[in-house]
N, C-alpha and C positions, 0 to 999 in steps of 0.2 A: 512503380513510377519510373519512367524512362529518363535517361540522361538527355540533357540539352544537346542538340546537334548544331552544326555550323551551317550558316546560309551559304548557298552557292548560286551564282547568277542564273545558271541553267534551270533552276527551280521555277523561274517566272515564265508566264505565258500570257500573251495578250488576249483580251476577250475576243478581238476580231478573229484571231487565228483559230480559236475554239469554235466560233460560230461558222467559220469556213468549213469545218468538218461536222456541222450540224449538232454542236454541243452548246447549250445555253448555260454559261457558268453560274448564273444566279439561281437556277432552278434544278440543276443536275444533282442527284442524290445517290448515295451508295446503298448497299443492301440493308443497312441499319437505319436508313432514313436520314442520315446526316449529310450535310452539304459536301459535295466532292471538292469544290473550289472555294477559296476565300479571296475576297477582293483586297489586294494590298493597297491599291489606290484605284481611282476610276480608270478602267481600261486595262488593268493588269491584275492577273490572278496568280495564285499559288495553290498547290494541293493542300487541302485542309489538314491532312495528316502531317505534312511538312511544317505547316504554320504552327500547329500546336506543339511541335517539338523544338521550336526556336525560342531562345531566351529574348529578353527585351532588347539587348544590344543588336542581335542578329535581325530582329524584326525591323528595327530602324534602318539597318543596313539594307534590308530588302526594300524598304520604302524608298530609300535614295536611289537604288538601282531601278526601281519601278518608275520613278520620276524621270530618270535618264532615258528609259525606253520610250517615254511619251514626249520627249523634248521636241519642239517644233522647229527650232532653228539651229541644229547642230548641238554637239555636246557642250554643256556649260562647264564652268570651273566651280566645283563644289568646295565650300569652305565651312568654317566654324563647326557646328554639331555634325553636319553632313560629312565633312571631310574626316572628322574624328571617327564616325561610325565606319567609314570605308577603311580607315587605317586599323580599326580594331582598338582604338584608344578609348578607354572608359571615361565617363564623366560622373559628377556627383548628382547633378540635377536629373529629373526625369527627361527622357528624350522628347523633343518637341514634335508636334504633328505638322511640321513644315520642313522644307529643305532650304539650305542657304547656298547662294551662288554669287560669284563675283562678275561684274560687268563693267565696261568702260562707258557705256551709253548712259549718260545722266538723265535722259528723258524717261527711262523705264522706271516703273514704280513697283513696289511689292504688291502682290496679289494673293488671293486665296491659295494656301498651300505652298507659297514660294516667298522667301525673303531675299530680296535682291540688294546686294551691297555694292555701292559705286566704288570703283577702283580708279585712281587718277592715272596710274601707270599700267603698262601691259600686265595682265594678270599672270603671275608666275604660277606654274602648275607642274605636276608630274603625273604620270599615268599609273593607276592602281586598279587592278581587276577590270580593265577596260574603261575606266572613268578618269576624267581630269579632276584632280584634287590639289589643294594647297599642300606644300610639303609639311611633314610632321611638326617641325619647330614653328613654322608660321601658323599652323593650325592651333597649336597649344597657346601661342601668344594671342591669337584672335579670340580664343575662348576666354582667356584671362582678362583681356581688356573689356570684353563685352559682358561677361557673366561673373567675374570676380575671382579672388584668389583660391577659394576652395575648389571650384571646378578646375581651375588651371593646374593646381598642384596634383590633383588626382590624375589629370591627363599627363602632366610633365613627368612625374615619377614613373609612370608606366612606359612612356615613350623612351626615356633614357634607360630604364631597366631592360627594355627589350630591344635596344639598339636602333630604334627608329630615328633618334637624333641624339645629339650630345649637348651637354651644358654649354659648351662654347657656341654651338649653333643657336641656342636659346638667347645667349648674351648678344650675339650678332643681330638677332631679330629685335631685341630691346633697343639696340643702338639705332635701328631704322625708325623707331617711333619718336616723333618730335616731342621735345620737352613741353609739358603742359597738356599733352593729349590725355583725354579721360582714360583712366585705367593704367597709365604708364607706371604709377607707383606700385600697383599690384604686380606688374611685370617685373619691376625691380626686386620686390620681395621674393617673387617666384624663383628667380635664378639663384638667389641666396639659399632658399629652402629646399630646392629640388634634391632628392636623395634616392638613388636607385636601390638602396638597401631596404627601403620601404617595400614590404612584400605583397601588399594588396591595396585596392582602391580604398577599402575601409580604413586601413592604417594611414594612408595619405590624407584622407578626409579628417581623421582624428588629429593628425599632427598639425594640419592647417588650422583647425579650431583651437588647439593648444596655443598656437602662436597668436591668433586673434584674441584669445581670452587671457593672454599674458601668463600662462603657466610656464614653469621652468622648462628649458629645452631638454628633452629626454635623450638617452642613448637608445639606439635601435638594435633589435635582434641580438640581444645579449644572452650568451649561454649560461645556464644554471645547472649546478651539479649537487648531488647529495651522496650518501654512502653507497647507493646503488649505481651511481654513475650519472650520465647526462640526463637531466630532467627534460630539458628542451630549451628552445630559444624563445625568449619573451619579446613581445612586440615593442614595449616601452619600458625603460628602466630609469628610476630616480634612486636616491639614497634610501635604501630600505623598502622601496615600493616598486612593484611592477604594474604595468597597465596592459590589459589584454582586450583587443577588439574581437568580439564574437561575430564572425561573418556568416551567420545562418540566414541572413536576408540581404536583398539587393545584390551585393557582390560577395560571394563566399565560396569556399571550396566544397561546401556541403549542399550546393544547389542540386535539387532533384534527387536527394537521397531517398532510398527506401526506408520504411519505418525501422527495419532491423539495423540498417547502416546508421540512422540517426541515433538510435539507442546506443550503439557501439561508440559513436563519437562522443556522446554525452558522458558515458562511463569513462572513456579515455581522458577527457578533459577534467572530470572530477578527480581522478587519480593524480593527474598532473598538478592540479591546483593544491590538493592535499599535500603533495610532496614539497611544493614551493612553500606553503605555509609552515610546514614542519621545520624548515630551515630558518624560520623567523622572519620571512619576507611577507609583507602585506600585499594583497592582491586587489586591484580595482578592475572591474569588468564592465563593458558596455556594448550596446548593439548599434546597428546602423542608424536608426532613428535618433538615438542618444547623441551620436556624433554629428549627425546632419543638423540638428537644432542646436546642439551644444550644451543645453542645460543638464540633460541626464548624464553626459560624460563628466561635466564639471562637478556634479553632485557626487559621482562615484569617486573621483579623485580627491575631493574635499574629505570624504569619509575615511580615506586612508592617509590623510595628512599632507597631501600635495597642495600647496598654497599658491595663489596668484601673486604676481609682482605688481607694483604700482604702474610700471611701464613695460613695454616690450623691449627685451634685451637680446633677442636672438641674432639680429642682423644690424649692421652699421650702414647699410646702403648697397648700391649695386657695384659689384667689383667686376668691371668690364674687362679686366686683363686676365681673369682666371680662365 
């Protein structure tokens, strides 16, 4: 099983350019009888061998670039999910089969494959990989306002951890949102919760659910030792209990492992957990779907004695001076 590769814009080819050299992309096949080209969107193709090697994030990034290739009235300003994909910012939700753009013309309406957002002021953008996109902090806040705290926190932790924006820039974006605007309270919580120490989208998603479900706030990436030395850094730490997100699906370091590598990972994790338990530490584990829905993760934490509070006590409100 091959590793996932990264999308590059040069992988895309228009159907018209292929037909100009007498290749019909919808019917051309290789020696094994498989289609040579895959349609990313109407009018834009990619080699099927490249397409099958792309992960879900890169496939959506390819879709955004394909839509830009077919734009009829100049390059649009991509926003929301589309901008996140171009920046390489992950989200919790599945990628939509649409692109999001900002326009100032209020007479335009959303149509098939395109979500048009009206912008009262000039659409602020930067260029990334040849496309016009909203800046990272703006992108994160747009996602948070429109799709909720969980999506926003997955995006924000990644953006701050990888230096795409700072918490101060996120706070500045919140200050631009008028009080009473739908989603502003989620943005306020976001700037209090964002933490670059969170090491993966699955951990960010889990932490967001812990906040929403009123679990005690955990410490992150805490080192544990025994007589043999360092056991490792645990994802979440409470008194006497650690929480571990298993990232074997959706977003994880184990994507596209060979069977041998998967077996090695399982053995390594089993040894690590046995060493943790031998120190008297209780261990709760969960998967992506458990965190995404919340119920499975909550059940795993309850089983190890982590209890919910009557109210959320992690944050006191937006600290715009930090």
